[in-house]
C-alpha positions as CSV (number, residue, x, y, z in Angstrom):
1,M,-2.5,14.5,-5.7
2,K,-5.9,12.5,-5.7
3,E,-6.9,10.3,-2.5
4,K,-7.5,7.8,-4.9
5,T,-4.6,7.0,-7.0
6,I,-2.4,7.6,-3.7
7,V,-4.0,4.5,-2.1
8,S,-4.1,2.3,-5.0
9,T,-0.7,2.2,-6.4
10,L,0.4,2.1,-2.5
11,T,-1.8,-1.1,-3.0
12,L,-0.7,-2.3,-6.3
13,F,2.6,-1.7,-5.2
14,S,3.0,-3.5,-2.1
15,S,0.9,-6.5,-2.8
16,L,3.1,-7.1,-5.6
17,A,6.2,-6.9,-3.2
18,S,4.5,-9.3,-1.2
19,Y,3.8,-12.2,-4.1
20,W,7.2,-11.2,-5.1
21,Y,8.9,-12.3,-1.4
22,A,6.1,-15.0,-1.2
23,K,7.0,-16.6,-4.6
24,E,10.7,-16.8,-3.8
25,A,9.7,-18.3,0.3
26,Q,8.0,-21.1,-1.7
27,K,4.8,-20.1,0.4
28,D,1.5,-19.6,-0.8
29,A,1.4,-15.9,-2.0
30,I,-3.1,-15.1,-1.6
31,P,-2.2,-14.8,3.1
32,F,0.8,-12.3,1.6
33,M,-0.6,-10.3,-1.0
34,M,-4.1,-9.9,1.0
35,I,-1.6,-8.7,4.0
36,G,0.6,-6.6,2.1
37,G,-2.1,-4.8,0.7
38,F,-3.5,-4.3,3.1
39,L,-0.8,-2.4,4.4
40,G,-0.3,-0.5,1.5
41,A,-3.9,0.9,1.6
42,V,-3.0,1.8,5.0
43,A,0.3,3.6,4.7
44,G,-1.5,5.3,1.4
45,E,-4.8,6.5,3.2
46,V,-1.3,7.8,6.5
47,I,0.6,9.2,3.7
48,Y,-3.0,11.0,1.6
49,E,-3.3,12.7,5.3
50,K,0.5,13.7,5.7
51,L,-0.2,16.0,2.5
52,K,-3.6,17.0,3.5
53,S,-2.6,18.7,6.7
54,I,0.4,19.8,5.1
55,K,-1.0,21.8,1.8
56,N,-3.5,23.1,4.6
57,G,-0.2,24.8,6.9
58,K,-1.9,22.8,10.0
């Protein structure tokens, strides 16, 4: 998989999950979405690096 695909997908899912949480908790959604998107991007980068290192046999 391409790095861009992994990072974008996780960013989207984490942003949507944080949006859903904010709406259920009746809070402002924007800060939650920003934090959720950031955490999703970081998780995507970590997963991509792990997959790349496994693929290269390190």
